[in-house]
C-alpha positions in Angstrom: 210.1 -223.1 184.0 213.8 -222.6 183.5 214.0 -218.9 184.4 212.2 -216.2 186.4 212.5 -212.4 185.7 212.1 -209.8 188.5 211.5 -206.5 186.7 211.3 -204.4 189.8 214.7 -205.5 191.1 216.4 -206.2 187.7 217.1 -209.8 188.8 216.9 -213.0 186.8 216.8 -216.5 188.4 218.1 -219.3 186.2 217.3 -223.0 186.9 220.3 -224.9 188.4 222.0 -221.7 189.8 221.0 -220.7 193.3 222.2 -217.1 193.1 220.0 -214.5 191.3 221.8 -212.4 188.7 221.5 -208.7 188.2 220.7 -207.9 184.6 220.9 -204.6 182.8 218.5 -203.7 180.0 215.3 -205.3 181.2 213.5 -202.0 180.3 213.8 -203.0 176.7 211.0 -205.6 177.1 207.6 -204.0 176.5 205.0 -204.1 179.2 202.4 -206.0 177.2 204.9 -208.5 175.8 204.4 -212.2 176.3 207.8 -213.9 177.1 208.2 -217.2 175.4 211.9 -218.1 175.6 215.1 -217.0 177.1 218.7 -218.0 176.1 221.9 -217.4 178.1 224.6 -216.5 175.6 228.3 -216.2 176.2 230.2 -213.5 174.3 233.8 -212.2 174.5 232.5 -209.2 176.5 230.4 -211.2 178.9 227.1 -213.0 179.3 223.9 -211.9 177.7 220.3 -213.0 178.2 218.3 -213.2 174.9 214.6 -212.9 175.6 212.1 -213.8 172.9 208.8 -211.9 173.2 205.5 -211.8 171.3 203.5 -208.6 170.8 200.0 -208.1 169.4 200.4 -206.7 165.9 198.3 -203.6 166.9 200.8 -202.9 169.7 203.8 -203.3 167.5 202.3 -201.0 164.8 201.3 -198.3 167.3 204.7 -196.7 167.5 205.3 -197.0 163.7 202.0 -195.5 162.5 202.5 -192.3 164.5 205.6 -191.3 162.4 204.7 -193.1 159.2 204.9 -191.4 155.8 201.9 -191.8 153.4 204.1 -192.6 150.4 205.5 -195.9 149.1 209.3 -196.3 148.5 211.5 -198.4 146.3 214.9 -199.5 147.5 217.9 -200.3 145.3 220.7 -202.1 147.1 224.3 -201.5 145.9 228.0 -201.7 146.6 228.9 -198.0 146.1 225.8 -196.6 147.7 224.3 -199.3 150.0 220.7 -198.0 149.9 219.2 -195.8 147.3 215.6 -194.6 147.7 213.0 -193.2 145.3 212.8 -190.1 147.5 216.3 -189.2 146.2 218.2 -190.2 149.3 221.3 -192.3 149.2 222.5 -193.9 152.4 226.1 -195.0 152.5 228.3 -196.6 155.2 231.5 -198.5 155.4 232.9 -200.0 158.6 236.2 -201.8 158.0 238.4 -203.7 160.5 240.0 -201.4 163.1 243.7 -200.6 163.3 243.7 -202.1 166.8 242.3 -205.4 165.4 245.1 -205.7 162.8 247.7 -204.9 165.4 246.3 -207.6 167.7 246.3 -210.1 164.9 250.0 -209.4 164.3 250.7 -209.8 168.0 248.8 -213.2 168.0 251.0 -214.5 165.2 254.1 -213.9 167.3 252.8 -215.7 170.4 253.4 -219.4 171.1 250.2 -221.3 170.5 248.5 -222.4 173.7 250.5 -220.0 176.0 248.9 -217.6 178.3 249.9 -214.6 176.2 248.4 -216.4 173.1 245.1 -216.9 174.9 245.1 -213.3 176.1 245.7 -211.9 172.6 243.0 -214.2 171.2 240.5 -212.9 173.8 241.3 -209.3 172.9 240.8 -210.1 169.2 237.4 -211.7 169.9 236.3 -208.6 171.9 237.5 -206.3 169.0 235.6 -208.3 166.5 232.5 -208.0 168.6 233.0 -204.2 168.7 233.2 -204.1 164.9 230.1 -206.3 164.5 228.2 -204.1 167.0 229.0 -201.0 165.0 227.7 -202.6 161.8 224.5 -203.8 163.5 224.0 -200.2 164.9 224.0 -198.8 161.4 221.6 -201.4 160.2 219.3 -200.7 163.1 219.2 -197.0 162.2 218.6 -197.6 158.5 215.7 -200.0 159.3 214.3 -197.5 161.8 213.9 -195.0 159.0 212.7 -197.5 156.3 209.9 -198.8 158.5 208.3 -195.3 158.4 207.2 -195.8 154.8 203.7 -197.2 154.2 205.0 -199.6 151.5 208.4 -201.0 150.6 209.6 -202.7 147.4 213.1 -204.0 147.0 214.8 -206.4 144.6 215.9 -209.7 146.0 219.5 -209.4 144.9 222.0 -212.2 145.4 224.2 -210.6 148.1 226.0 -213.9 148.5 227.1 -213.6 144.8 228.4 -210.1 145.4 230.4 -211.3 148.3 231.9 -214.2 146.3 232.7 -211.9 143.4 234.7 -208.8 142.9 233.1 -206.9 145.8 233.7 -209.3 148.7 235.5 -206.8 150.8 232.9 -204.0 150.4 230.0 -206.4 151.1 231.8 -207.8 154.2 232.6 -204.3 155.6 229.0 -203.0 155.2 227.0 -206.1 156.2 224.4 -205.2 153.5 223.1 -208.7 153.5 221.5 -208.0 156.9 219.3 -205.3 155.4 217.7 -207.9 153.1 217.1 -210.3 156.0 215.5 -207.6 158.1 213.2 -206.4 155.3 211.9 -209.9 155.2 211.1 -209.8 158.9 209.6 -206.3 158.5 207.0 -207.8 156.0 205.0 -209.1 159.0 204.3 -205.5 160.1 204.0 -203.4 156.9 203.4 -204.3 153.2 206.7 -205.4 151.6 207.1 -206.8 148.1 210.2 -208.6 146.8 211.0 -208.1 143.1 212.6 -211.0 141.3 216.4 -210.6 141.1 216.5 -211.2 137.4 214.3 -208.2 136.5 216.5 -205.7 134.5 215.7 -202.8 136.7 219.0 -201.0 136.0 218.7 -201.3 132.2 215.1 -200.1 131.9 214.0 -196.5 131.7 211.7 -195.7 134.6 209.7 -193.2 132.6 209.0 -194.7 129.2 210.1 -198.4 129.7 212.8 -198.4 127.0 215.5 -200.9 127.7 219.2 -200.9 126.7 222.4 -202.3 128.1 224.2 -200.2 130.7 227.8 -200.7 131.6 228.8 -200.9 135.3 231.0 -197.8 134.9 228.1 -195.7 133.7 226.6 -194.1 136.8 224.1 -191.9 134.9 221.2 -193.5 132.9 220.4 -191.5 129.8 217.4 -192.8 127.9 217.8 -192.5 124.1 214.0 -192.5 123.5 212.6 -190.0 126.0 215.8 -188.2 127.0 215.5 -188.9 130.8 218.7 -188.3 132.6 218.8 -189.8 136.0 221.2 -191.5 138.5 221.3 -195.2 137.6 220.5 -196.3 141.2 217.5 -194.0 141.5 216.3 -195.2 138.1 216.5 -198.8 139.4 214.7 -197.9 142.6 211.8 -196.4 140.6 211.5 -199.5 138.5 211.6 -201.7 141.6 208.8 -199.6 143.2 206.6 -199.9 140.1 207.1 -203.6 139.8 206.4 -204.0 143.6 203.1 -202.1 143.2 202.1 -204.2 140.3 202.7 -207.3 142.4 200.8 -205.8 145.3 197.8 -205.1 143.0 197.3 -208.8 142.5 196.9 -209.3 146.2 195.2 -206.0 147.4 193.9 -203.9 144.6 192.5 -201.1 146.8 195.8 -200.6 148.7 197.8 -200.7 145.5 195.5 -198.1 143.9 195.9 -195.8 146.9 199.7 -196.1 146.9 199.9 -195.5 143.2 198.0 -192.3 143.5 201.0 -190.9 145.5 203.5 -191.4 142.6 204.7 -188.3 140.8 203.3 -187.7 137.3 206.7 -187.9 135.6 207.4 -191.5 136.5 205.3 -193.2 133.7 202.3 -195.5 134.0 202.0 -198.3 136.5 200.0 -201.3 135.4 197.7 -203.2 135.8 196.0 -200.5 138.0 195.7 -197.2 136.3 196.0 -193.9 138.1 193.3 -191.2 138.0 195.2 -188.7 140.1 198.8 -188.2 141.0 200.5 -186.2 143.6 204.2 -185.2 144.0 206.3 -187.6 145.9 207.3 -185.5 148.9 208.7 -186.2 152.4 209.0 -183.2 154.8 212.6 -182.2 154.9 213.7 -184.6 152.1 214.2 -183.7 148.5 212.3 -185.7 145.8 214.6 -184.7 142.8 215.5 -187.5 140.5 218.2 -185.8 138.5 221.8 -186.7 139.0 223.4 -185.2 142.0 220.4 -185.7 144.3 221.1 -185.2 148.0 222.4 -188.2 149.9 222.7 -189.2 153.6 226.2 -190.3 154.6 
């Protein structure tokens, strides 16, 4: 009752304001969506209308299933490489503060507090911060757009807050990697997603034979003294996360877990409690599935 949207003329009527406002971006609302709420938000760059919609799950999955891969994926989050996948891909991004933002902050420090020039410089800083935030959100949108194409996702519920408060605060801040964890939780309403406990020693366990030994942070290659496996430490962790996630899924949906386990490559060791009768190479068209050090990465 507090608003009315005219999709044909791109106009929005807000209660208490006589004039109808012209709004850009109404095409983003799906045709079959049920509008439940709308919020008028003020940002440094202007006013925005946040519209909350509900879609039937079948409608939301329609666009995903057309491009979905038939293989599961394990995700290892990190500081050096933000996302490492069991397909051999590494996705890395880093968006620091801009030079213009630092210059504006120095300008603000020289202005008299409360003056017009002070308020003007403060407004420009707010707009620049919004620009930096939008760039980080754009990267996360693109990463999630790719991850949702997998039929199953497993990732470790790492303490991103602990990383931020520790030695890697600047790197975590400039990548916004914590947003990936939050979005994966929301994605669980559409596709199967399992969260592996943060205390599982996925980095220190061999993904092939299960042997465990302590690995220093400076060691980027995992070399198993038992079976001789030599693999990038992040990829090794991603494989362990995937196997643990599939084991958790088997307790909820044994049939789905068995089908996903059959897509694992034969050199990745056994996954319990469901045994595999047949295995197929883990392959994505156009993506290498090598697990040796030096696998291709997306930057």
